[in-house]
N, CA, C and O atoms as a Tripos MOL2 file, in Angstrom:
@<TRIPOS>MOLECULE
protein
  268   267    67     0     0
PROTEIN
NO_CHARGES

@<TRIPOS>ATOM
      1 N         100.9520   92.2030   95.7050 N.3       1 UNK1
      2 CA        100.4930   91.3320   96.7480 C.3       1 UNK1
      3 C         100.3380   89.8990   96.2540 C.2       1 UNK1
      4 O          99.4860   89.1590   96.7450 O.2       1 UNK1
      5 N         101.1270   89.5220   95.3220 N.am      2 UNK2
      6 CA        101.0810   88.1430   94.8700 C.3       2 UNK2
      7 C         100.2060   87.9550   93.6500 C.2       2 UNK2
      8 O          99.7880   88.9280   93.0210 O.2       2 UNK2
      9 N          99.9270   86.7100   93.3130 N.am      3 UNK3
     10 CA         99.1000   86.4300   92.1390 C.3       3 UNK3
     11 C          97.7330   87.0910   92.2490 C.2       3 UNK3
     12 O          97.2200   87.3110   93.3460 O.2       3 UNK3
     13 N          97.1700   87.3920   91.1310 N.am      4 UNK4
     14 CA         95.9250   88.1530   91.0710 C.3       4 UNK4
     15 C          94.8250   87.5500   91.9420 C.2       4 UNK4
     16 O          94.2090   88.2630   92.7340 O.2       4 UNK4
     17 N          94.5740   86.2730   91.8090 N.am      5 UNK5
     18 CA         93.4880   85.6570   92.5740 C.3       5 UNK5
     19 C          93.9130   85.2300   93.9700 C.2       5 UNK5
     20 O          93.0620   84.8610   94.7800 O.2       5 UNK5
     21 N          95.2000   85.2710   94.2720 N.am      6 UNK6
     22 CA         95.6780   84.8140   95.5700 C.3       6 UNK6
     23 C          95.1310   85.6280   96.7240 C.2       6 UNK6
     24 O          94.6130   85.0700   97.6920 O.2       6 UNK6
     25 N          95.2410   86.9330   96.6300 N.am      7 UNK7
     26 CA         94.8040   87.7870   97.7350 C.3       7 UNK7
     27 C          93.2770   87.7460   97.8480 C.2       7 UNK7
     28 O          92.7430   87.7260   98.9570 O.2       7 UNK7
     29 N          92.5750   87.7350   96.7200 N.am      8 UNK8
     30 CA         91.1140   87.6740   96.7580 C.3       8 UNK8
     31 C          90.6560   86.3470   97.3540 C.2       8 UNK8
     32 O          89.6890   86.3020   98.1130 O.2       8 UNK8
     33 N          91.3480   85.2780   97.0110 N.am      9 UNK9
     34 CA         91.0130   83.9700   97.5780 C.3       9 UNK9
     35 C          91.2110   83.9360   99.0740 C.2       9 UNK9
     36 O          90.4310   83.3220   99.8020 O.2       9 UNK9
     37 N          92.2710   84.6070   99.5380 N.am     10 UNK10
     38 CA         92.5010   84.6560  100.9860 C.3      10 UNK10
     39 C          91.4440   85.4950  101.6890 C.2      10 UNK10
     40 O          91.0710   85.2020  102.8250 O.2      10 UNK10
     41 N          90.9590   86.5440  101.0170 N.am     11 UNK11
     42 CA         89.8730   87.3550  101.5890 C.3      11 UNK11
     43 C          88.6090   86.5030  101.7010 C.2      11 UNK11
     44 O          87.9160   86.5470  102.7180 O.2      11 UNK11
     45 N          88.3070   85.7270  100.6570 N.am     12 UNK12
     46 CA         87.1350   84.8440  100.6840 C.3      12 UNK12
     47 C          87.2680   83.8340  101.8220 C.2      12 UNK12
     48 O          86.3070   83.5820  102.5490 O.2      12 UNK12
     49 N          88.4650   83.2560  101.9750 N.am     13 UNK13
     50 CA         88.6900   82.2850  103.0540 C.3      13 UNK13
     51 C          88.5540   82.9380  104.4260 C.2      13 UNK13
     52 O          87.9900   82.3470  105.3470 O.2      13 UNK13
     53 N          89.0720   84.1640  104.5590 N.am     14 UNK14
     54 CA         88.9740   84.8980  105.8280 C.3      14 UNK14
     55 C          87.5030   85.1390  106.1810 C.2      14 UNK14
     56 O          87.0880   84.9480  107.3240 O.2      14 UNK14
     57 N          86.7320   85.5570  105.1940 N.am     15 UNK15
     58 CA         85.3110   85.8050  105.4310 C.3      15 UNK15
     59 C          84.5580   84.5060  105.7100 C.2      15 UNK15
     60 O          83.6410   84.4830  106.5300 O.2      15 UNK15
     61 N          84.9410   83.4340  105.0340 N.am     16 UNK16
     62 CA         84.2890   82.1400  105.2710 C.3      16 UNK16
     63 C          84.5150   81.6790  106.7040 C.2      16 UNK16
     64 O          83.6340   81.0710  107.3130 O.2      16 UNK16
     65 N          85.6970   81.9670  107.2420 N.am     17 UNK17
     66 CA         85.9830   81.6110  108.6340 C.3      17 UNK17
     67 C          85.0790   82.3770  109.5960 C.2      17 UNK17
     68 O          84.8090   81.9170  110.7050 O.2      17 UNK17
     69 N          84.6170   83.5470  109.1640 N.am     18 UNK18
     70 CA         83.7040   84.3510  109.9780 C.3      18 UNK18
     71 C          82.2410   84.0340  109.6760 C.2      18 UNK18
     72 O          81.3400   84.6440  110.2510 O.2      18 UNK18
     73 N          82.0070   83.0770  108.7750 N.am     19 UNK19
     74 CA         80.6430   82.6900  108.4440 C.3      19 UNK19
     75 C          79.9970   83.5260  107.3570 C.2      19 UNK19
     76 O          78.7780   83.4890  107.1920 O.2      19 UNK19
     77 N          80.7950   84.2820  106.6120 N.am     20 UNK20
     78 CA         80.2750   85.1210  105.5330 C.3      20 UNK20
     79 C          80.6840   84.4960  104.2070 C.2      20 UNK20
     80 O          81.8640   84.2340  103.9760 O.2      20 UNK20
     81 N          79.7160   84.2600  103.3440 N.am     21 UNK21
     82 CA         79.9800   83.6330  102.0530 C.3      21 UNK21
     83 C          79.9580   84.6890  100.9530 C.2      21 UNK21
     84 O          78.9460   85.3590  100.7460 O.2      21 UNK21
     85 N          81.0810   84.8340  100.2480 N.am     22 UNK22
     86 CA         81.1680   85.7600   99.1180 C.3      22 UNK22
     87 C          81.9390   85.0890   97.9900 C.2      22 UNK22
     88 O          82.6850   84.1350   98.2110 O.2      22 UNK22
     89 N          81.7480   85.5970   96.7880 N.am     23 UNK23
     90 CA         82.4750   85.1020   95.6240 C.3      23 UNK23
     91 C          83.7200   85.9560   95.4100 C.2      23 UNK23
     92 O          83.7890   87.1000   95.8580 O.2      23 UNK23
     93 N          84.6900   85.3860   94.7250 N.am     24 UNK24
     94 CA         85.9150   86.1260   94.4090 C.3      24 UNK24
     95 C          85.5720   87.3600   93.5810 C.2      24 UNK24
     96 O          86.1740   88.4170   93.7720 O.2      24 UNK24
     97 N          84.6180   87.2400   92.6690 N.am     25 UNK25
     98 CA         84.2300   88.3830   91.8390 C.3      25 UNK25
     99 C          83.6830   89.5270   92.6890 C.2      25 UNK25
    100 O          83.8920   90.6940   92.3600 O.2      25 UNK25
    101 N          82.9930   89.2100   93.7650 N.am     26 UNK26
    102 CA         82.4850   90.2440   94.6730 C.3      26 UNK26
    103 C          83.6360   90.9680   95.3490 C.2      26 UNK26
    104 O          83.5940   92.1860   95.5240 O.2      26 UNK26
    105 N          84.6660   90.2190   95.7310 N.am     27 UNK27
    106 CA         85.8470   90.8370   96.3410 C.3      27 UNK27
    107 C          86.4910   91.7950   95.3480 C.2      27 UNK27
    108 O          86.8530   92.9130   95.7150 O.2      27 UNK27
    109 N          86.6410   91.3660   94.0830 N.am     28 UNK28
    110 CA         87.2280   92.2460   93.0730 C.3      28 UNK28
    111 C          86.3660   93.4780   92.8410 C.2      28 UNK28
    112 O          86.9030   94.5680   92.6440 O.2      28 UNK28
    113 N          85.0510   93.3340   92.8590 N.am     29 UNK29
    114 CA         84.1740   94.4920   92.6900 C.3      29 UNK29
    115 C          84.3830   95.5060   93.8030 C.2      29 UNK29
    116 O          84.3410   96.7100   93.5540 O.2      29 UNK29
    117 N          84.6040   95.0470   95.0110 N.am     30 UNK30
    118 CA         84.8720   95.9630   96.1270 C.3      30 UNK30
    119 C          86.2430   96.6060   95.9580 C.2      30 UNK30
    120 O          86.3900   97.8140   96.1460 O.2      30 UNK30
    121 N          87.2550   95.8020   95.6010 N.am     31 UNK31
    122 CA         88.6110   96.3350   95.4210 C.3      31 UNK31
    123 C          88.6270   97.4130   94.3480 C.2      31 UNK31
    124 O          89.2750   98.4480   94.5120 O.2      31 UNK31
    125 N          87.9130   97.1740   93.2420 N.am     32 UNK32
    126 CA         87.9010   98.1250   92.1300 C.3      32 UNK32
    127 C          86.9060   99.2620   92.3240 C.2      32 UNK32
    128 O          86.7940  100.1300   91.4580 O.2      32 UNK32
    129 N          86.1790   99.2750   93.4420 N.am     33 UNK33
    130 CA         85.2710  100.3690   93.7510 C.3      33 UNK33
    131 C          83.9210  100.2810   93.0720 C.2      33 UNK33
    132 O          83.1790  101.2630   93.0610 O.2      33 UNK33
    133 N          83.5810   99.1390   92.5060 N.am     34 UNK34
    134 CA         82.2890   98.9830   91.8370 C.3      34 UNK34
    135 C          81.1510   98.7640   92.8200 C.2      34 UNK34
    136 O          79.9880   98.9990   92.4910 O.2      34 UNK34
    137 N          81.4790   98.3160   94.0180 N.am     35 UNK35
    138 CA         80.4770   98.1510   95.0720 C.3      35 UNK35
    139 C          81.1730   98.3590   96.4080 C.2      35 UNK35
    140 O          82.4000   98.4070   96.4870 O.2      35 UNK35
    141 N          80.3750   98.4820   97.4440 N.am     36 UNK36
    142 CA         80.9800   98.6890   98.7610 C.3      36 UNK36
    143 C          80.3070   97.7860   99.7850 C.2      36 UNK36
    144 O          79.0900   97.8130   99.9650 O.2      36 UNK36
    145 N          81.1230   96.9990  100.4370 N.am     37 UNK37
    146 CA         80.6910   96.1310  101.5270 C.3      37 UNK37
    147 C          81.7420   96.2820  102.6180 C.2      37 UNK37
    148 O          82.9040   95.9250  102.4240 O.2      37 UNK37
    149 N          81.3360   96.8030  103.7480 N.am     38 UNK38
    150 CA         82.2890   97.0770  104.8280 C.3      38 UNK38
    151 C          83.0140   95.8210  105.2850 C.2      38 UNK38
    152 O          84.2130   95.8710  105.5590 O.2      38 UNK38
    153 N          82.3160   94.7020  105.3720 N.am     39 UNK39
    154 CA         82.9470   93.4610  105.8450 C.3      39 UNK39
    155 C          84.0390   93.0050  104.8870 C.2      39 UNK39
    156 O          85.0960   92.5440  105.3180 O.2      39 UNK39
    157 N          83.7840   93.1340  103.5820 N.am     40 UNK40
    158 CA         84.7810   92.7240  102.5930 C.3      40 UNK40
    159 C          85.9650   93.6740  102.6190 C.2      40 UNK40
    160 O          87.1120   93.2380  102.5220 O.2      40 UNK40
    161 N          85.7010   94.9620  102.7470 N.am     41 UNK41
    162 CA         86.7840   95.9410  102.8230 C.3      41 UNK41
    163 C          87.6500   95.6900  104.0470 C.2      41 UNK41
    164 O          88.8770   95.7030  103.9480 O.2      41 UNK41
    165 N          87.0360   95.4650  105.1880 N.am     42 UNK42
    166 CA         87.7940   95.1800  106.4110 C.3      42 UNK42
    167 C          88.6130   93.9030  106.2720 C.2      42 UNK42
    168 O          89.7710   93.8550  106.6870 O.2      42 UNK42
    169 N          88.0140   92.8730  105.6900 N.am     43 UNK43
    170 CA         88.7350   91.6080  105.5000 C.3      43 UNK43
    171 C          89.9080   91.8040  104.5520 C.2      43 UNK43
    172 O          90.9900   91.2640  104.7850 O.2      43 UNK43
    173 N          89.7050   92.5710  103.4830 N.am     44 UNK44
    174 CA         90.7840   92.8400  102.5320 C.3      44 UNK44
    175 C          91.9430   93.5450  103.2260 C.2      44 UNK44
    176 O          93.0980   93.1540  103.0550 O.2      44 UNK44
    177 N          91.6470   94.5710  103.9990 N.am     45 UNK45
    178 CA         92.7050   95.3050  104.6960 C.3      45 UNK45
    179 C          93.4180   94.4270  105.7140 C.2      45 UNK45
    180 O          94.6320   94.5400  105.8830 O.2      45 UNK45
    181 N          92.6860   93.5580  106.3910 N.am     46 UNK46
    182 CA         93.2890   92.6300  107.3530 C.3      46 UNK46
    183 C          94.2280   91.6570  106.6550 C.2      46 UNK46
    184 O          95.3400   91.4160  107.1240 O.2      46 UNK46
    185 N          93.7830   91.1010  105.5360 N.am     47 UNK47
    186 CA         94.6010   90.1390  104.7900 C.3      47 UNK47
    187 C          95.8450   90.8170  104.2240 C.2      47 UNK47
    188 O          96.9360   90.2480  104.2700 O.2      47 UNK47
    189 N          95.6920   92.0210  103.6950 N.am     48 UNK48
    190 CA         96.8440   92.7460  103.1410 C.3      48 UNK48
    191 C          97.8400   93.0920  104.2420 C.2      48 UNK48
    192 O          99.0480   92.9650  104.0380 O.2      48 UNK48
    193 N          97.3620   93.5230  105.3950 N.am     49 UNK49
    194 CA         98.2670   93.8370  106.5100 C.3      49 UNK49
    195 C          99.0270   92.5930  106.9560 C.2      49 UNK49
    196 O         100.2220   92.6650  107.2450 O.2      49 UNK49
    197 N          98.3460   91.4620  107.0140 N.am     50 UNK50
    198 CA         99.0110   90.2080  107.3940 C.3      50 UNK50
    199 C         100.0550   89.8160  106.3610 C.2      50 UNK50
    200 O         101.1280   89.3310  106.7190 O.2      50 UNK50
    201 N          99.7530   90.0180  105.0850 N.am     51 UNK51
    202 CA        100.7100   89.6890  104.0190 C.3      51 UNK51
    203 C         101.9340   90.6030  104.0850 C.2      51 UNK51
    204 O         103.0650   90.1480  103.9170 O.2      51 UNK51
    205 N         101.7020   91.8870  104.3280 N.am     52 UNK52
    206 CA        102.8340   92.8110  104.4560 C.3      52 UNK52
    207 C         103.7090   92.4320  105.6420 C.2      52 UNK52
    208 O         104.9350   92.4980  105.5500 O.2      52 UNK52
    209 N         103.1000   92.0360  106.7480 N.am     53 UNK53
    210 CA        103.8580   91.6180  107.9290 C.3      53 UNK53
    211 C         104.6330   90.3390  107.6380 C.2      53 UNK53
    212 O         105.7890   90.2050  108.0410 O.2      53 UNK53
    213 N         104.0010   89.4020  106.9410 N.am     54 UNK54
    214 CA        104.6670   88.1480  106.5850 C.3      54 UNK54
    215 C         105.8970   88.4210  105.7250 C.2      54 UNK54
    216 O         106.9520   87.8230  105.9350 O.2      54 UNK54
    217 N         105.7600   89.3260  104.7570 N.am     55 UNK55
    218 CA        106.8930   89.6580  103.8910 C.3      55 UNK55
    219 C         107.9950   90.3710  104.6650 C.2      55 UNK55
    220 O         109.1770   90.1230  104.4270 O.2      55 UNK55
    221 N         107.6210   91.2500  105.5860 N.am     56 UNK56
    222 CA        108.6240   91.9350  106.4090 C.3      56 UNK56
    223 C         109.3650   90.9370  107.2870 C.2      56 UNK56
    224 O         110.5760   91.0590  107.4730 O.2      56 UNK56
    225 N         108.6560   89.9540  107.8280 N.am     57 UNK57
    226 CA        109.2910   88.9100  108.6410 C.3      57 UNK57
    227 C         110.2750   88.0890  107.8180 C.2      57 UNK57
    228 O         111.3560   87.7470  108.2970 O.2      57 UNK57
    229 N         109.9070   87.7760  106.5870 N.am     58 UNK58
    230 CA        110.8020   87.0120  105.7140 C.3      58 UNK58
    231 C         112.0620   87.8100  105.4160 C.2      58 UNK58
    232 O         113.1630   87.2580  105.4310 O.2      58 UNK58
    233 N         111.9150   89.0870  105.1500 N.am     59 UNK59
    234 CA        113.0780   89.9410  104.8800 C.3      59 UNK59
    235 C         113.9730   90.0090  106.1050 C.2      59 UNK59
    236 O         115.1950   89.9200  105.9880 O.2      59 UNK59
    237 N         113.3730   90.1650  107.2810 N.am     60 UNK60
    238 CA        114.1640   90.2320  108.5180 C.3      60 UNK60
    239 C         114.9100   88.9260  108.7630 C.2      60 UNK60
    240 O         116.0810   88.9440  109.1410 O.2      60 UNK60
    241 N         114.2440   87.7940  108.5510 N.am     61 UNK61
    242 CA        114.9120   86.4950  108.7300 C.3      61 UNK61
    243 C         116.0320   86.3070  107.7230 C.2      61 UNK61
    244 O         117.0880   85.7690  108.0590 O.2      61 UNK61
    245 N         115.8120   86.7430  106.4960 N.am     62 UNK62
    246 CA        116.8370   86.6250  105.4600 C.3      62 UNK62
    247 C         118.0570   87.4560  105.8170 C.2      62 UNK62
    248 O         119.1910   87.0030  105.6590 O.2      62 UNK62
    249 N         117.8270   88.6710  106.2980 N.am     63 UNK63
    250 CA        118.9480   89.5310  106.7020 C.3      63 UNK63
    251 C         119.6880   88.9300  107.8890 C.2      63 UNK63
    252 O         120.9170   88.9810  107.9450 O.2      63 UNK63
    253 N         118.9500   88.3630  108.8340 N.am     64 UNK64
    254 CA        119.5810   87.7580  110.0100 C.3      64 UNK64
    255 C         120.4310   86.5570  109.6080 C.2      64 UNK64
    256 O         121.5110   86.3500  110.1610 O.2      64 UNK64
    257 N         119.9610   85.7780  108.6660 N.am     65 UNK65
    258 CA        120.7290   84.6260  108.2060 C.3      65 UNK65
    259 C         121.9530   85.0460  107.3980 C.2      65 UNK65
    260 O         122.9700   84.3520  107.4010 O.2      65 UNK65
    261 N         121.8560   86.1780  106.7110 N.am     66 UNK66
    262 CA        122.9760   86.6540  105.8950 C.3      66 UNK66
    263 C         124.1060   87.2070  106.7560 C.2      66 UNK66
    264 O         125.2580   87.2280  106.3230 O.2      66 UNK66
    265 N         123.7940   87.6480  107.9550 N.am     67 UNK67
    266 CA        124.8200   88.2460  108.8310 C.3      67 UNK67
    267 C         125.6460   87.2340  109.5310 C.2      67 UNK67
    268 O         126.5430   87.5900  110.2950 O.2      67 UNK67
@<TRIPOS>BOND
     1     1     2 1
     2     2     3 1
     3     3     4 2
     4     3     5 am
     5     5     6 1
     6     6     7 1
     7     7     8 2
     8     7     9 am
     9     9    10 1
    10    10    11 1
    11    11    12 2
    12    11    13 am
    13    13    14 1
    14    14    15 1
    15    15    16 2
    16    15    17 am
    17    17    18 1
    18    18    19 1
    19    19    20 2
    20    19    21 am
    21    21    22 1
    22    22    23 1
    23    23    24 2
    24    23    25 am
    25    25    26 1
    26    26    27 1
    27    27    28 2
    28    27    29 am
    29    29    30 1
    30    30    31 1
    31    31    32 2
    32    31    33 am
    33    33    34 1
    34    34    35 1
    35    35    36 2
    36    35    37 am
    37    37    38 1
    38    38    39 1
    39    39    40 2
    40    39    41 am
    41    41    42 1
    42    42    43 1
    43    43    44 2
    44    43    45 am
    45    45    46 1
    46    46    47 1
    47    47    48 2
    48    47    49 am
    49    49    50 1
    50    50    51 1
    51    51    52 2
    52    51    53 am
    53    53    54 1
    54    54    55 1
    55    55    56 2
    56    55    57 am
    57    57    58 1
    58    58    59 1
    59    59    60 2
    60    59    61 am
    61    61    62 1
    62    62    63 1
    63    63    64 2
    64    63    65 am
    65    65    66 1
    66    66    67 1
    67    67    68 2
    68    67    69 am
    69    69    70 1
    70    70    71 1
    71    71    72 2
    72    71    73 am
    73    73    74 1
    74    74    75 1
    75    75    76 2
    76    75    77 am
    77    77    78 1
    78    78    79 1
    79    79    80 2
    80    79    81 am
    81    81    82 1
    82    82    83 1
    83    83    84 2
    84    83    85 am
    85    85    86 1
    86    86    87 1
    87    87    88 2
    88    87    89 am
    89    89    90 1
    90    90    91 1
    91    91    92 2
    92    91    93 am
    93    93    94 1
    94    94    95 1
    95    95    96 2
    96    95    97 am
    97    97    98 1
    98    98    99 1
    99    99   100 2
   100    99   101 am
   101   101   102 1
   102   102   103 1
   103   103   104 2
   104   103   105 am
   105   105   106 1
   106   106   107 1
   107   107   108 2
   108   107   109 am
   109   109   110 1
   110   110   111 1
   111   111   112 2
   112   111   113 am
   113   113   114 1
   114   114   115 1
   115   115   116 2
   116   115   117 am
   117   117   118 1
   118   118   119 1
   119   119   120 2
   120   119   121 am
   121   121   122 1
   122   122   123 1
   123   123   124 2
   124   123   125 am
   125   125   126 1
   126   126   127 1
   127   127   128 2
   128   127   129 am
   129   129   130 1
   130   130   131 1
   131   131   132 2
   132   131   133 am
   133   133   134 1
   134   134   135 1
   135   135   136 2
   136   135   137 am
   137   137   138 1
   138   138   139 1
   139   139   140 2
   140   139   141 am
   141   141   142 1
   142   142   143 1
   143   143   144 2
   144   143   145 am
   145   145   146 1
   146   146   147 1
   147   147   148 2
   148   147   149 am
   149   149   150 1
   150   150   151 1
   151   151   152 2
   152   151   153 am
   153   153   154 1
   154   154   155 1
   155   155   156 2
   156   155   157 am
   157   157   158 1
   158   158   159 1
   159   159   160 2
   160   159   161 am
   161   161   162 1
   162   162   163 1
   163   163   164 2
   164   163   165 am
   165   165   166 1
   166   166   167 1
   167   167   168 2
   168   167   169 am
   169   169   170 1
   170   170   171 1
   171   171   172 2
   172   171   173 am
   173   173   174 1
   174   174   175 1
   175   175   176 2
   176   175   177 am
   177   177   178 1
   178   178   179 1
   179   179   180 2
   180   179   181 am
   181   181   182 1
   182   182   183 1
   183   183   184 2
   184   183   185 am
   185   185   186 1
   186   186   187 1
   187   187   188 2
   188   187   189 am
   189   189   190 1
   190   190   191 1
   191   191   192 2
   192   191   193 am
   193   193   194 1
   194   194   195 1
   195   195   196 2
   196   195   197 am
   197   197   198 1
   198   198   199 1
   199   199   200 2
   200   199   201 am
   201   201   202 1
   202   202   203 1
   203   203   204 2
   204   203   205 am
   205   205   206 1
   206   206   207 1
   207   207   208 2
   208   207   209 am
   209   209   210 1
   210   210   211 1
   211   211   212 2
   212   211   213 am
   213   213   214 1
   214   214   215 1
   215   215   216 2
   216   215   217 am
   217   217   218 1
   218   218   219 1
   219   219   220 2
   220   219   221 am
   221   221   222 1
   222   222   223 1
   223   223   224 2
   224   223   225 am
   225   225   226 1
   226   226   227 1
   227   227   228 2
   228   227   229 am
   229   229   230 1
   230   230   231 1
   231   231   232 2
   232   231   233 am
   233   233   234 1
   234   234   235 1
   235   235   236 2
   236   235   237 am
   237   237   238 1
   238   238   239 1
   239   239   240 2
   240   239   241 am
   241   241   242 1
   242   242   243 1
   243   243   244 2
   244   243   245 am
   245   245   246 1
   246   246   247 1
   247   247   248 2
   248   247   249 am
   249   249   250 1
   250   250   251 1
   251   251   252 2
   252   251   253 am
   253   253   254 1
   254   254   255 1
   255   255   256 2
   256   255   257 am
   257   257   258 1
   258   258   259 1
   259   259   260 2
   260   259   261 am
   261   261   262 1
   262   262   263 1
   263   263   264 2
   264   263   265 am
   265   265   266 1
   266   266   267 1
   267   267   268 2
@<TRIPOS>SUBSTRUCTURE
     1 UNK1         2 RESIDUE 1 A UNK
     2 UNK2         6 RESIDUE 1 A UNK
     3 UNK3        10 RESIDUE 1 A UNK
     4 UNK4        14 RESIDUE 1 A UNK
     5 UNK5        18 RESIDUE 1 A UNK
     6 UNK6        22 RESIDUE 1 A UNK
     7 UNK7        26 RESIDUE 1 A UNK
     8 UNK8        30 RESIDUE 1 A UNK
     9 UNK9        34 RESIDUE 1 A UNK
    10 UNK10       38 RESIDUE 1 A UNK
    11 UNK11       42 RESIDUE 1 A UNK
    12 UNK12       46 RESIDUE 1 A UNK
    13 UNK13       50 RESIDUE 1 A UNK
    14 UNK14       54 RESIDUE 1 A UNK
    15 UNK15       58 RESIDUE 1 A UNK
    16 UNK16       62 RESIDUE 1 A UNK
    17 UNK17       66 RESIDUE 1 A UNK
    18 UNK18       70 RESIDUE 1 A UNK
    19 UNK19       74 RESIDUE 1 A UNK
    20 UNK20       78 RESIDUE 1 A UNK
    21 UNK21       82 RESIDUE 1 A UNK
    22 UNK22       86 RESIDUE 1 A UNK
    23 UNK23       90 RESIDUE 1 A UNK
    24 UNK24       94 RESIDUE 1 A UNK
    25 UNK25       98 RESIDUE 1 A UNK
    26 UNK26      102 RESIDUE 1 A UNK
    27 UNK27      106 RESIDUE 1 A UNK
    28 UNK28      110 RESIDUE 1 A UNK
    29 UNK29      114 RESIDUE 1 A UNK
    30 UNK30      118 RESIDUE 1 A UNK
    31 UNK31      122 RESIDUE 1 A UNK
    32 UNK32      126 RESIDUE 1 A UNK
    33 UNK33      130 RESIDUE 1 A UNK
    34 UNK34      134 RESIDUE 1 A UNK
    35 UNK35      138 RESIDUE 1 A UNK
    36 UNK36      142 RESIDUE 1 A UNK
    37 UNK37      146 RESIDUE 1 A UNK
    38 UNK38      150 RESIDUE 1 A UNK
    39 UNK39      154 RESIDUE 1 A UNK
    40 UNK40      158 RESIDUE 1 A UNK
    41 UNK41      162 RESIDUE 1 A UNK
    42 UNK42      166 RESIDUE 1 A UNK
    43 UNK43      170 RESIDUE 1 A UNK
    44 UNK44      174 RESIDUE 1 A UNK
    45 UNK45      178 RESIDUE 1 A UNK
    46 UNK46      182 RESIDUE 1 A UNK
    47 UNK47      186 RESIDUE 1 A UNK
    48 UNK48      190 RESIDUE 1 A UNK
    49 UNK49      194 RESIDUE 1 A UNK
    50 UNK50      198 RESIDUE 1 A UNK
    51 UNK51      202 RESIDUE 1 A UNK
    52 UNK52      206 RESIDUE 1 A UNK
    53 UNK53      210 RESIDUE 1 A UNK
    54 UNK54      214 RESIDUE 1 A UNK
    55 UNK55      218 RESIDUE 1 A UNK
    56 UNK56      222 RESIDUE 1 A UNK
    57 UNK57      226 RESIDUE 1 A UNK
    58 UNK58      230 RESIDUE 1 A UNK
    59 UNK59      234 RESIDUE 1 A UNK
    60 UNK60      238 RESIDUE 1 A UNK
    61 UNK61      242 RESIDUE 1 A UNK
    62 UNK62      246 RESIDUE 1 A UNK
    63 UNK63      250 RESIDUE 1 A UNK
    64 UNK64      254 RESIDUE 1 A UNK
    65 UNK65      258 RESIDUE 1 A UNK
    66 UNK66      262 RESIDUE 1 A UNK
    67 UNK67      266 RESIDUE 1 A UNK
């Protein structure tokens, strides 16, 4: 999912947009299972789904341009 801190930074930004302040280290603790916060988990899954969709769109556009 990209550079190590990239996805965690996007999760922090996503949560900040919702008015929730967290540190990148807190996001990593949730990802690695050291703690559990439902809001961080939901934000992580949302960001990952958006990234997967973005990558699928890029692949589709690349294939369309190649044809």
